[in-house]
C-alpha positions as semicolon CSV with decimal commas, in nm:
position;residue;x (nm);y (nm);z (nm)
1;M;9,280;12,518;6,682
2;A;9,369;12,478;7,050
3;E;9,564;12,172;7,150
4;A;9,362;11,934;7,367
5;R;9,538;11,836;7,688
6;Y;9,462;11,532;7,895
7;R;9,410;11,594;8,264
8;A;9,413;11,286;8,482
9;P;9,118;11,263;8,719
10;A;9,220;11,347;9,075
11;G;9,134;10,996;9,191
12;A;9,368;10,838;8,936
13;L;9,639;11,088;9,026
14;A;9,598;11,009;9,397
15;V;9,631;10,637;9,326
16;A;9,935;10,682;9,101
17;H;10,116;10,916;9,339
18;G;10,020;10,702;9,639
19;A;10,155;10,388;9,473
20;F;10,477;10,573;9,382
21;N;10,522;10,686;9,743
22;V;10,453;10,337;9,880
23;A;10,701;10,179;9,639
24;G;10,966;10,445;9,705
25;G;10,920;10,414;10,079
26;L;10,933;10,036;10,080
27;W;11,255;10,019;9,879
28;P;11,499;10,109;10,161
29;L;11,290;9,914;10,412
30;V;11,295;9,595;10,205
31;H;11,639;9,614;10,044
32;L;11,860;9,887;10,187
33;R;12,167;9,753;10,006
34;S;12,024;9,816;9,657
35;F;11,884;10,151;9,765
36;E;12,227;10,261;9,887
37;W;12,389;10,127;9,570
38;V;12,179;10,376;9,369
39;F;12,158;10,667;9,612
40;G;12,476;10,623;9,812
41;P;12,562;10,485;10,154
42;K;12,401;10,653;10,452
43;N;12,554;10,731;10,789
44;D;12,221;10,709;10,970
45;T;12,027;10,399;10,869
46;W;11,752;10,492;11,113
47;L;11,688;10,809;10,911
48;Q;11,644;10,610;10,589
49;M;11,405;10,375;10,768
50;T;11,210;10,669;10,912
51;T;11,183;10,842;10,575
52;G;11,081;10,516;10,409
53;G;10,812;10,454;10,671
54;L;10,676;10,805;10,634
55;L;10,660;10,771;10,256
56;V;10,473;10,441;10,290
57;S;10,228;10,606;10,532
58;T;10,181;10,900;10,297
59;G;10,120;10,671;10,001
60;V;9,871;10,456;10,190
61;A;9,683;10,771;10,294
62;Q;9,671;10,888;9,932
63;L;9,550;10,548;9,812
64;G;9,277;10,541;10,075
65;A;9,171;10,897;10,004
66;A;9,123;10,852;9,630
67;A;8,762;10,733;9,653
68;T;8,579;11,052;9,758
69;P;8,599;11,419;9,658
70;Q;8,702;11,522;10,011
71;G;8,957;11,244;10,012
72;R;9,097;11,353;9,678
73;A;9,139;11,707;9,816
74;H;9,330;11,555;10,107
75;A;9,541;11,340;9,872
76;R;9,623;11,655;9,673
77;R;9,739;11,846;9,982
78;V;9,943;11,551;10,107
79;G;10,086;11,488;9,761
80;L;10,189;11,849;9,708
81;G;10,340;11,877;10,055
82;T;10,537;11,556;10,018
83;A;10,660;11,633;9,668
84;L;10,759;11,991;9,756
85;T;10,952;11,873;10,062
86;L;11,139;11,599;9,875
87;L;11,212;11,831;9,581
88;A;11,355;12,096;9,815
89;I;11,580;11,840;9,988
90;D;11,703;11,710;9,652
91;L;11,776;12,056;9,514
92;V;11,951;12,181;9,830
93;Y;12,165;11,880;9,918
94;V;12,280;11,757;9,575
95;P;12,469;12,083;9,502
96;K;12,620;12,073;9,852
97;G;12,751;11,724;9,781
98;R;12,568;11,574;10,078
99;I;12,365;11,338;9,858
100;R;12,443;11,181;9,521
101;P;12,344;11,340;9,190
102;T;12,111;11,042;9,135
103;Y;11,873;11,227;9,366
104;L;11,817;11,464;9,074
105;L;11,616;11,178;8,918
106;D;11,395;11,194;9,225
107;A;11,380;11,573;9,191
108;A;11,250;11,534;8,836
109;M;10,981;11,292;8,954
110;Q;10,878;11,522;9,239
111;A;10,855;11,815;8,999
112;G;10,636;11,598;8,778
113;W;10,400;11,516;9,068
114;I;10,380;11,885;9,161
115;N;10,300;11,975;8,801
116;A;10,036;11,703;8,778
117;W;9,861;11,815;9,098
118;L;9,874;12,183;9,006
119;R;9,745;12,125;8,653
120;G;9,494;11,858;8,753
121;P;9,120;11,897;8,803
122;R;9,110;12,100;9,121
123;R;8,732;12,131;9,117
124;E;8,699;11,754;9,127
125;C;8,900;11,756;9,450
126;V;8,704;12,020;9,637
127;R;8,346;11,953;9,525
128;H;8,132;11,840;9,819
129;E;7,931;11,519;9,806
130;R;7,556;11,545;9,849
């Protein structure tokens, strides 16, 4: 007998990933000290603020897009692009010693988001409303 696997609806995935991106983006904006305690001090605070702002914007776009099939397709593209970019940065710069190994926790989360989007209900994302 085949094992049944749960696939989150694309709308729920868009909301979850959007909320994760908003929370992750707000963290350095709201409390840079605790963020740097976990992920290490940064030479360029402006870069942390920029990255945080972009993650908040990405998350808000995903949250807003979750309601319609076209929006969910957009949330999927944005989610995959964001997660792939962050994963690549984590996997390149941790081994080089430029960022702390705690970024590998973020890499694991980004890999999870990529897996969820790739295994999720793609048809639900691209079906056109009538």
